[in-house]
C-alpha positions as CSV (number, residue, x, y, z in Angstrom):
1,X,18.2,-44.1,-5.7
2,X,17.5,-40.2,-5.8
3,X,20.7,-39.6,-7.9
4,X,21.3,-41.3,-11.1
5,X,24.6,-42.4,-12.3
6,X,25.5,-39.1,-13.7
7,X,25.0,-37.4,-10.4
8,X,21.8,-35.6,-11.5
9,X,18.8,-35.4,-9.5
10,X,16.0,-37.7,-10.4
11,X,12.7,-36.2,-11.7
12,X,10.7,-36.4,-8.5
13,X,13.6,-34.5,-6.6
14,X,13.8,-32.0,-9.1
15,X,10.2,-31.5,-9.2
16,X,10.2,-31.1,-5.4
17,X,13.3,-28.6,-5.4
18,X,11.7,-26.7,-8.1
19,X,8.6,-25.9,-6.2
20,X,10.3,-24.9,-3.0
21,X,10.8,-21.5,-3.7
22,X,7.0,-20.9,-4.7
23,X,5.9,-22.2,-1.6
24,X,8.3,-20.2,0.3
25,X,7.3,-17.1,-1.5
26,X,3.3,-17.7,-0.8
27,X,4.1,-18.4,2.7
28,X,6.2,-15.3,3.3
29,X,3.3,-12.9,2.6
30,X,5.5,-10.8,0.3
31,X,3.4,-11.9,-3.0
32,X,0.0,-10.6,-1.1
33,X,1.8,-7.3,-0.4
34,X,3.2,-6.9,-3.8
35,X,-0.3,-7.7,-5.6
36,X,-2.1,-5.3,-3.2
37,X,0.4,-2.6,-4.0
38,X,-0.2,-2.9,-7.8
39,X,-4.0,-2.7,-7.1
40,X,-3.6,0.4,-5.1
41,X,-1.5,2.0,-8.0
42,X,-4.8,2.8,-9.6
43,X,-5.7,5.3,-6.9
44,X,-4.1,8.3,-8.2
45,X,-5.2,8.0,-11.9
46,X,-8.8,7.4,-10.7
47,X,-8.6,10.4,-8.2
48,X,-7.5,12.5,-11.0
49,X,-10.2,11.8,-13.2
50,X,-13.2,11.8,-10.7
51,X,-14.9,15.2,-10.7
52,X,-15.7,15.5,-7.1
53,X,-14.0,17.1,-4.1
54,X,-11.5,15.0,-2.3
55,X,-13.3,14.9,0.8
56,X,-16.4,13.1,-1.1
57,X,-14.2,10.8,-2.8
58,X,-12.7,9.7,0.6
59,X,-15.9,9.3,2.2
60,X,-17.3,7.2,-0.8
61,X,-14.0,5.1,-0.9
62,X,-14.1,4.3,2.8
63,X,-18.1,3.6,2.9
64,X,-18.3,1.4,-0.1
65,X,-15.0,-0.5,1.2
66,X,-16.8,-1.0,4.6
67,X,-20.0,-2.1,2.8
68,X,-18.3,-4.5,0.6
69,X,-16.5,-6.3,3.6
70,X,-19.8,-6.6,5.4
71,X,-21.4,-8.2,2.3
72,X,-18.5,-10.4,1.9
73,X,-19.0,-11.6,5.6
74,X,-22.6,-12.2,4.9
75,X,-22.2,-13.9,1.6
76,X,-19.6,-16.4,3.1
77,X,-21.6,-16.9,6.3
78,X,-19.2,-15.7,8.7
79,X,-20.4,-14.7,11.9
80,X,-19.1,-11.5,13.8
81,X,-16.5,-12.8,16.1
82,X,-15.2,-11.1,19.2
83,X,-11.5,-11.3,18.2
84,X,-11.5,-7.5,18.3
85,X,-12.2,-7.7,22.0
86,X,-9.2,-6.1,23.8
87,X,-7.9,-4.4,20.7
88,X,-10.6,-2.0,19.9
89,X,-8.7,1.1,20.9
90,X,-5.9,0.1,18.6
91,X,-8.2,-0.7,15.8
92,X,-10.1,2.7,16.0
93,X,-6.7,4.5,16.1
94,X,-5.6,2.5,12.9
95,X,-8.8,3.9,11.3
96,X,-8.0,7.4,12.4
97,X,-4.6,7.0,10.7
98,X,-6.2,5.4,7.5
99,X,-8.5,8.6,7.3
100,X,-5.5,10.8,7.6
101,X,-3.2,9.1,5.3
102,X,-5.6,8.8,2.5
103,X,-7.0,12.4,2.7
104,X,-3.6,13.7,2.6
105,X,-2.6,11.4,-0.1
106,X,-5.4,12.0,-2.3
107,X,-5.3,16.0,-1.7
108,X,-1.8,16.0,-2.7
109,X,-3.0,14.9,-6.3
110,X,-4.9,18.2,-6.7
111,X,-1.4,20.3,-6.4
112,X,1.1,18.1,-8.1
113,X,1.4,15.1,-10.9
114,X,0.3,11.8,-9.7
115,X,4.0,10.4,-10.1
116,X,5.5,13.0,-7.8
117,X,2.8,12.8,-5.0
118,X,2.9,9.0,-5.0
119,X,6.7,8.8,-4.9
120,X,7.1,11.4,-2.0
121,X,4.4,9.6,-0.1
122,X,6.4,6.6,-0.4
123,X,9.1,7.9,1.8
124,X,7.1,6.0,4.4
125,X,9.1,2.8,4.0
126,X,12.1,4.5,5.3
127,X,10.1,5.9,8.1
128,X,8.5,2.5,8.8
129,X,11.9,0.7,9.0
130,X,13.0,2.7,11.8
131,X,9.6,2.7,13.5
132,X,9.7,-1.3,13.3
133,X,13.3,-1.3,14.7
134,X,12.1,0.9,17.7
135,X,8.8,-0.5,18.4
136,X,8.9,-4.0,17.0
137,X,12.5,-4.9,17.6
138,X,13.0,-5.8,14.0
139,X,16.5,-5.9,12.9
140,X,17.6,-4.2,9.6
141,X,20.5,-5.9,8.1
142,X,21.7,-7.1,4.9
143,X,19.8,-7.3,1.8
144,X,16.7,-5.6,3.5
145,X,19.0,-2.6,4.2
146,X,20.4,-2.5,0.8
147,X,16.7,-2.7,-0.7
148,X,15.8,0.2,1.5
149,X,18.7,2.4,0.4
150,X,17.9,1.8,-3.3
151,X,14.2,2.4,-3.0
152,X,14.6,5.6,-1.0
153,X,17.3,6.7,-3.7
154,X,14.9,6.0,-6.3
155,X,12.3,8.2,-4.6
156,X,14.4,10.9,-4.2
157,X,15.8,10.7,-7.7
158,X,12.1,11.2,-9.0
159,X,11.0,13.9,-6.3
160,X,13.8,16.1,-5.6
161,X,14.4,17.5,-9.2
162,X,10.8,18.6,-9.1
163,X,11.3,20.7,-6.0
164,X,13.6,23.4,-7.6
165,X,11.5,26.4,-8.3
166,X,8.2,24.8,-7.0
167,X,5.3,27.2,-6.5
168,X,3.3,27.5,-3.3
169,X,0.7,25.0,-4.6
170,X,3.1,22.4,-5.3
171,X,4.8,22.9,-2.0
172,X,1.5,22.1,-0.6
173,X,1.2,19.1,-2.6
174,X,4.4,17.8,-1.6
175,X,3.9,18.6,2.1
176,X,0.5,16.7,2.1
177,X,2.2,13.8,0.4
178,X,5.0,13.8,2.9
179,X,2.3,13.9,5.8
180,X,0.6,10.9,4.4
181,X,4.0,9.1,4.6
182,X,4.2,9.7,8.3
183,X,0.5,8.6,8.9
184,X,1.0,5.4,6.5
185,X,4.3,4.4,8.5
186,X,2.4,4.6,11.9
187,X,-0.5,2.6,10.4
188,X,2.1,-0.3,9.3
189,X,3.3,-0.5,12.7
190,X,-0.2,-0.5,14.4
191,X,-1.4,-3.2,12.3
192,X,1.7,-5.4,12.6
193,X,1.4,-5.1,16.5
194,X,-2.1,-6.6,16.4
195,X,-1.9,-8.8,13.2
196,X,-1.1,-11.9,14.9
197,X,-4.3,-11.6,17.1
198,X,-6.9,-10.0,14.5
199,X,-7.8,-11.0,11.3
200,X,-7.4,-8.9,8.2
201,X,-11.0,-8.7,7.6
202,X,-11.7,-7.4,11.1
203,X,-8.8,-4.9,10.8
204,X,-10.2,-3.6,7.6
205,X,-13.8,-3.4,9.1
206,X,-12.6,-1.3,11.7
207,X,-10.2,0.7,9.6
208,X,-12.7,1.6,6.9
209,X,-16.0,1.9,9.1
210,X,-13.9,4.3,11.5
211,X,-12.5,6.4,8.5
212,X,-16.1,6.9,7.0
213,X,-17.4,8.1,10.3
214,X,-14.4,10.7,10.7
215,X,-14.9,12.0,7.0
216,X,-18.6,12.1,7.0
217,X,-18.8,15.5,8.3
218,X,-16.2,16.8,5.7
219,X,-18.6,16.0,2.7
220,X,-20.6,19.1,3.7
221,X,-17.5,21.6,3.4
222,X,-18.3,22.0,-0.3
223,X,-20.7,21.9,-3.1
224,X,-21.0,19.0,-5.2
225,X,-22.8,16.9,-7.8
226,X,-22.4,13.4,-8.5
227,X,-22.7,11.7,-11.9
228,X,-23.4,8.2,-12.8
229,X,-19.7,7.8,-14.1
230,X,-18.2,9.4,-10.9
231,X,-20.6,7.4,-8.7
232,X,-19.3,4.1,-10.6
233,X,-15.7,5.0,-10.2
234,X,-15.8,5.9,-6.4
235,X,-17.6,2.5,-5.8
236,X,-14.8,0.8,-7.8
237,X,-12.3,2.7,-5.7
238,X,-14.0,1.5,-2.6
239,X,-14.7,-2.2,-3.3
240,X,-11.6,-3.1,-5.7
241,X,-8.9,-0.5,-4.7
242,X,-9.6,-0.4,-0.9
243,X,-11.7,-3.3,0.3
244,X,-10.0,-6.0,-1.6
245,X,-6.5,-4.7,-1.9
246,X,-6.5,-3.5,1.6
247,X,-7.7,-7.0,2.8
248,X,-5.0,-8.7,0.7
249,X,-2.4,-6.3,2.1
250,X,-3.2,-6.8,5.8
251,X,-3.3,-10.6,5.1
252,X,0.3,-10.5,3.8
253,X,1.5,-8.1,6.5
254,X,0.6,-10.5,9.1
255,X,3.3,-12.9,7.8
256,X,6.0,-10.6,6.7
257,X,8.3,-8.2,8.4
258,X,6.9,-4.6,8.5
259,X,10.0,-3.0,7.0
260,X,10.5,-5.5,4.1
261,X,6.6,-5.3,3.3
262,X,6.8,-1.5,3.3
263,X,9.9,-1.7,0.8
264,X,7.8,-4.0,-1.4
265,X,4.9,-1.6,-1.3
266,X,7.1,0.7,-3.5
267,X,5.5,-1.3,-6.6
268,X,2.5,1.1,-6.0
269,X,4.2,4.2,-7.2
270,X,5.8,2.4,-10.2
271,X,2.6,1.2,-11.2
272,X,0.9,4.7,-10.6
273,X,3.8,6.1,-12.6
274,X,2.9,3.8,-15.5
275,X,-0.9,4.5,-15.5
276,X,-0.5,8.3,-15.2
277,X,1.8,8.1,-18.3
278,X,-0.8,5.9,-20.3
279,X,-4.0,7.6,-19.3
280,X,-3.2,11.0,-18.1
281,X,-0.3,11.6,-20.5
282,X,1.9,12.6,-17.6
283,X,5.1,11.5,-19.2
284,X,7.8,10.7,-16.8
285,X,11.4,12.1,-17.4
286,X,14.6,10.2,-17.5
287,X,15.4,10.6,-13.6
288,X,11.8,9.1,-12.9
289,X,12.5,6.3,-15.0
290,X,15.8,5.7,-13.5
291,X,14.3,6.2,-10.0
292,X,11.5,3.7,-10.8
293,X,14.3,1.2,-12.0
294,X,15.9,1.5,-8.4
295,X,12.5,1.0,-6.9
296,X,11.9,-2.1,-8.7
297,X,15.3,-3.5,-7.9
298,X,14.8,-2.9,-4.2
299,X,11.3,-4.6,-4.4
300,X,13.0,-7.7,-6.4
301,X,15.8,-7.7,-3.5
302,X,13.2,-8.1,-0.9
303,X,11.4,-10.9,-2.5
304,X,14.6,-12.8,-3.5
305,X,16.1,-12.3,0.0
306,X,12.9,-13.8,1.7
307,X,12.9,-16.8,-0.7
308,X,16.4,-17.7,0.1
309,X,16.3,-17.0,3.9
310,X,12.6,-18.3,5.0
């Protein structure tokens, strides 16, 4: 029998039940979204230490991401498919949003600390949640709503104290970060609308290819000289922190609810805060740490709620 005399589950049943939540978590897509968000948390510190204009960094990032995806397709022998047929306009629009999101996002780092720029940009889950409700028909109830409130409160706790007495440059930085939040929220909805029909690899080929074309003219707007160190960092930014993390993110988003995935993406600013502290000596304040704690709690509730309800 599956139950012994003491009423305990036998070893096989305990083993099966013990692996149930792991299978649910892997199937939900939230693990992929969380991992991709942690990879993306390196972007802010990298942009800070690369001695190149933001437009050049953005173009290099998109170009090498696109080339990495093409190389991966050739390496694994995947032929180009026609799955994008009928979705090309949406895919190009996603690429335009990607370019706008990341240009605004990276430009913000030139005016304000990494932590502040990242966390203000991550007001986008709040925007995405309501856009998902309006355009995707997703219901925002229960644990997800609580996680949304906690994460938004965490971002506000970190960002709002910095607004007092901010100079014009800081206001520019905060404005750019907030603009990137709107573009990012729209991008989540667009990706989600076609995610069931187009693979994450194809989505990202169009995303980064379109973004590279759009940012190419911008590299001539300023003088710049690239060193071997900067070239290596830009390539790493494109291959690892854009192509790889972007593909993992879109793959997770195909299975996850848009507003829950957006909340879980709050792991990115927490990771960016830690990296900026360690490598850029941008020491967070007590309110920043408290805000990060709220964000982590919200992310945990998203994962826990999905494991229980899947």
